[in-house]
N, C-alpha and C positions, 0 to 999 in steps of 0.2 A: 591431534585431539584437542577439542575445546569444550569446556563446561562453563555454562554461564546462567544468567537469569534474564529472561526476555525483557522484563520491565527495566532492570538496571542497564543492561547492554544497549537497549534501544535508545535510551536517553543520550548515549554517546555519539550516535550517528543518525539523527533524525528518524529513528525508528527502525532503520535497516539492520538486520541481523546477518544476512547472507547475500552475496551477489558479486558482480564484477568489480565493484568499487572497493571491496576489501583488499588489503595488500596480498600480492601473490605470495604464496607460502603460508598464509593464514588458512586454516582449515575451512574458514567461512567464505573464502574466495570461490566464486563460481561464475562461469559464463553460461551455464545451463539454466539457472533458476535464481530468483531473488525472493527473499522472505522479509516481510516487515511486520513488526509488532507496533501498530499505530495507536498511540494514546492521544485522543483529541478532546480538547475542552468544548463545551457547548458553543455552537456558532462557528467553530473552526471550519474553514472551507479551502479548497484548492484555489490558488491564486488565478489560475487560467485553465481552460479546457486542454486536455491532452489531444492533440490532433496528429493524424498519420501514424496511429498506433501500429507497432510491429510485433507486439507481444500478445500472448493470451494471459488472462488474469483471473484469479479466484480471490474473492474477498469474503471473509467469514466474520460475522459479528460475534464478539466475545461478550460484550456488555454495552448498554446504552441504546441509542437510536440513531441510525446512520443512513443517509440518503445518497444513492448513486444516480447521477443523471447520465443518460445515454441518449443518442439521437432518437427522438420520438418516444422515449420511455423514461419514466422516473421509477426507481426501485427503492422501496423503503425496507430496511433491515431493522426489525424491532424486537425480535425474540432471539435469545441466545442460540447460536447455531444457524440462523438465517444466513444464506449466502447467495452470491450472484457470480456468474462466470461470463466473460465476454472474450471475443477473439480478435485476431488481427483485423485492423481496419476500422475498429469501433472506437470512435472518439468518446471521451468521458470526462466527468468532473464529479465532485462529491462535497457534501456538507454534513457536519456532525450536528444533528438536531438536539441531542443531549450529550453530556460527557460520554464518550464512547471509546471502546478498545476494539480494534479490528485487526485480524490477521490477513495479510495480503501475500499471495504467492503469484509470482509472474514468471513467465518463461518465453523465450530465453532472456538472459540478463544482458542487456545492451545499453551503452551510454546514450545520452541525448534527451532524456526526459526530465531532468531535474529542473525545478523552478527556482529562479534566483530568490534568495531570502528577502522577506519584507522588512522594511524599516532599516 
């Protein structure tokens, strides 16, 4: 069992609360699903497009204004609860147009998508 706070715990692991990257034996370790509590300052953007996606993703806006770019489509999440889902094979990137909090659920949880830290 693990009890925590998404805001506090997310700050410890780049927003990730659950997934393959947590230590085996930690109740938050999962190869089935990943969950992220993403807190993004205005102007924050993904450093590069995700290409060759093998996962399905659900992104839900908690607060702010957040844009997800997909091939041939730009999706603006601007009301609390707005969400977008995309599947395997769909490349994507994102930008926080305002300070934003988003909940991301992806499945399965597989390595290979982390972007090297900037700076």
